[in-house]
C-alpha positions in Angstrom: -16.3 5.8 -66.2 -14.4 3.4 -64.1 -12.0 6.2 -62.8 -15.1 8.3 -61.9 -16.6 5.4 -59.9 -13.4 4.8 -58.0 -13.2 8.5 -57.2 -16.8 8.6 -56.1 -16.2 5.5 -53.9 -13.1 7.0 -52.4 -14.9 10.2 -51.5 -17.8 8.3 -49.9 -15.5 6.1 -47.8 -13.4 9.1 -46.8 -16.5 11.1 -45.8 -17.7 8.3 -43.6 -14.3 8.0 -42.0 -14.3 11.7 -41.3 -17.7 11.5 -39.7 -16.7 8.5 -37.5 -13.5 10.3 -36.5 -15.5 13.4 -35.4 -17.9 11.3 -33.4 -15.1 9.6 -31.5 -13.4 12.8 -30.7 -16.7 14.3 -29.6 -17.3 11.4 -27.3 -13.9 12.1 -25.6 -14.7 15.7 -24.6 -18.6 15.8 -24.7 -19.6 12.2 -24.0 -21.8 12.0 -27.1 -21.3 11.9 -30.9 -20.9 15.1 -32.9 -23.9 17.1 -34.0 -23.9 16.9 -37.8 -26.9 18.9 -38.8 -28.2 16.1 -41.0 -31.0 14.5 -39.0 -32.9 16.7 -36.6 -34.1 13.7 -34.6 -30.6 12.3 -34.2 -29.2 15.7 -33.4 -31.9 16.4 -30.8 -31.2 13.1 -29.1 -27.5 13.9 -29.0 -28.2 17.4 -27.7 -30.3 15.9 -24.9 -27.6 13.3 -24.1 -24.9 16.0 -24.1 -27.0 18.1 -21.7 -27.3 15.2 -19.3 -23.7 14.4 -19.6 -22.5 18.0 -18.9 -24.9 18.7 -16.0 -25.3 15.4 -14.2 -22.3 13.3 -14.9 -19.4 15.7 -14.7 -18.8 14.9 -11.0 -18.2 11.2 -11.7 -15.9 12.0 -14.6 -13.9 14.4 -12.5 -13.6 11.7 -9.7 -12.4 9.1 -12.2 -9.8 11.6 -13.5 -8.7 12.5 -10.0 -8.2 8.8 -9.1 -6.1 8.3 -12.3 -3.9 11.3 -11.7 -3.5 11.6 -7.9 -4.9 8.3 -6.6 -7.9 9.7 -4.7 -10.9 12.0 -5.1 -9.8 14.5 -2.5 -9.4 18.1 -3.6 -9.1 20.4 -0.6 -6.6 21.4 2.2 -7.4 18.1 3.9 -6.4 16.3 0.7 -3.0 18.1 0.6 -2.3 17.3 4.2 -3.4 13.7 3.8 -1.2 13.1 0.7 1.8 14.5 2.5 1.3 12.4 5.7 -0.5 9.2 4.7 0.1 6.3 2.2 -1.9 6.4 -1.0 -3.9 3.3 -0.1 -5.4 5.2 2.9 -6.6 8.2 0.9 -10.0 6.5 0.1 -11.0 6.5 3.8 -13.9 8.7 4.8 -13.1 12.4 5.3 -13.7 12.3 9.1 -11.1 9.4 9.4 -8.5 11.3 7.3 -9.1 14.5 9.3 -8.5 12.7 12.6 -5.4 10.9 11.3 -4.0 14.3 10.1 -4.6 15.9 13.5 -2.8 13.0 15.3 0.1 12.8 12.9 2.7 13.2 15.7 1.7 9.8 17.1 2.8 7.9 14.0 5.3 10.1 12.2 8.9 10.8 13.0 10.9 13.8 11.8 14.3 12.7 10.4 17.0 15.4 9.7 18.6 15.3 6.3 21.7 16.8 4.9 21.5 18.7 1.6 24.6 19.5 -0.5 24.2 22.3 -3.0 26.7 23.8 -5.4 27.1 25.4 -8.8 30.0 25.3 -11.2 30.8 26.8 -14.6 32.1 24.0 -16.8 33.1 26.4 -19.7 31.0 24.9 -22.4 31.3 21.2 -22.8 31.6 17.8 -21.2 35.3 17.9 -20.0 35.1 16.3 -16.6 38.6 17.4 -15.8 39.5 21.1 -15.9 42.3 22.1 -18.3 43.5 24.8 -15.9 43.1 22.8 -12.6 44.4 19.5 -13.8 45.0 18.0 -10.3 41.5 18.8 -9.1 38.7 16.2 -9.6 34.9 16.4 -9.1 35.2 14.3 -6.0 37.4 17.0 -4.4 34.6 19.5 -4.7 31.6 17.2 -4.0 32.9 14.6 -1.6 36.1 15.7 0.0 36.0 19.5 0.6 36.8 19.0 4.2 40.1 17.4 3.3 41.1 19.5 0.3 39.9 23.0 1.3 40.5 23.5 4.9 39.5 26.9 6.1 37.8 27.9 2.9 34.2 28.9 2.3 33.4 25.4 1.2 34.3 24.2 4.7 32.0 26.4 6.6 29.9 24.3 9.1 31.7 21.1 8.4 32.8 19.5 11.7 34.3 16.1 12.6 30.8 14.9 13.6 29.6 15.4 10.0 32.2 13.2 8.5 30.3 10.0 9.3 26.9 11.5 8.1 26.4 11.2 4.4 24.7 13.9 2.3 21.1 12.8 1.6 20.3 15.1 -1.3 22.6 16.7 -3.8 21.5 19.7 -5.8 24.1 20.5 -8.4 23.9 23.3 -10.9 26.1 23.8 -14.0 26.6 26.8 -16.2 27.7 26.8 -19.8 27.1 23.1 -20.2 27.1 23.7 -23.9 28.9 26.3 -26.0 26.9 29.4 -26.0 26.9 29.9 -29.8 23.9 30.7 -32.0 23.1 27.1 -32.9 23.0 25.9 -29.3 21.0 28.9 -28.2 18.3 28.2 -30.7 18.3 24.4 -30.4 20.5 23.1 -27.6 21.5 19.5 -27.3 21.0 17.3 -24.3 24.0 15.0 -25.0 26.2 17.0 -22.6 23.6 17.0 -19.9 23.2 13.2 -20.1 27.0 12.8 -20.0 27.4 15.0 -17.0 24.6 13.1 -15.2 26.4 9.8 -15.7 29.7 11.2 -14.5 28.1 12.9 -11.5 26.4 9.7 -10.5 29.7 7.7 -10.8 31.5 10.3 -8.7 28.9 10.6 -6.0 28.5 6.9 -5.7 32.2 6.4 -4.8 31.4 5.7 -1.1 27.7 5.0 -1.2 25.1 4.8 -4.0 23.1 7.7 -5.3 20.4 7.8 -7.9 19.4 10.7 -10.2 16.0 12.0 -9.1 15.5 14.5 -11.9 17.3 17.2 -13.9 16.3 20.2 -16.0 18.3 21.9 -18.8 17.8 25.4 -20.1 20.3 25.7 -22.9 23.6 26.1 -21.0 22.2 26.0 -17.5 21.4 22.6 -16.0 20.3 21.5 -12.5 20.7 17.9 -11.2 19.1 16.4 -8.1 20.6 13.2 -6.7 19.3 11.3 -3.7 20.2 8.2 -1.7 18.2 5.2 -2.8 16.7 4.6 0.6 14.9 7.9 0.4 13.3 7.3 -2.9 10.2 5.5 -1.5 9.4 8.6 0.6 9.7 11.1 -2.2 6.5 12.0 -4.0 5.0 14.7 -6.2 8.4 15.6 -7.9 7.8 18.3 -10.5 10.2 20.2 -12.7 9.3 23.2 -14.9 11.0 26.1 -16.6 9.6 29.6 -17.3 8.8 29.9 -21.1 10.8 32.8 -22.2 12.3 33.5 -25.6 10.1 31.9 -28.2 8.4 29.5 -25.8 11.5 28.4 -24.0 13.3 27.3 -27.2 15.9 30.0 -27.0 18.3 30.7 -24.2 17.3 33.0 -21.4 18.5 33.1 -17.8 
């Protein structure tokens, strides 16, 4: 009898916990507790409250979500222009003020040219920072000193004496075969090599002046890194990285 009482008590407590959990989840997406079908009066009251929530209060919910995600309630072409041109603390100004500020952006903005260095390299499956074949060649020869090491080569196109004193603002570096392309890595690739290369690249690039890693994305053996100079970081916004989900939801290798 005692065991039956304990079992009955457990079922009762668990049932109430299940109901409370359903109510809390329902409040998140519907704004009211769950309709349980037990009491018609309670279910009717919740249905009425849910109707009011869905039809009258959605705008305020969306505004709150917009403020949390993007810092303002703007959701139009004006919003896109304002976010690109103005600081976040000005995005709550009236629309006519924002529209006028966007029209007159030339009066308070200045176009600054930047240098972008882009390159790709096949590292032959691993984190060997020095090539076995080209033992006398370092990463700095490729990334920082091509004008002194590769005179007249394709790497040197467009590089003049005037550029020597102008540092690269953004580096976009892509690697192939960052891990061995075996069956295990294709199914479930490790990020250890990607992190090791990120640290090595930052150390090499920061030889003359500092650079910081903005973001990187790995797709099995292919990895892209973006480094920027620290003084540009406050002006960079809306950084997004994504990969196309191919091959079992992106879990297997596809180029």
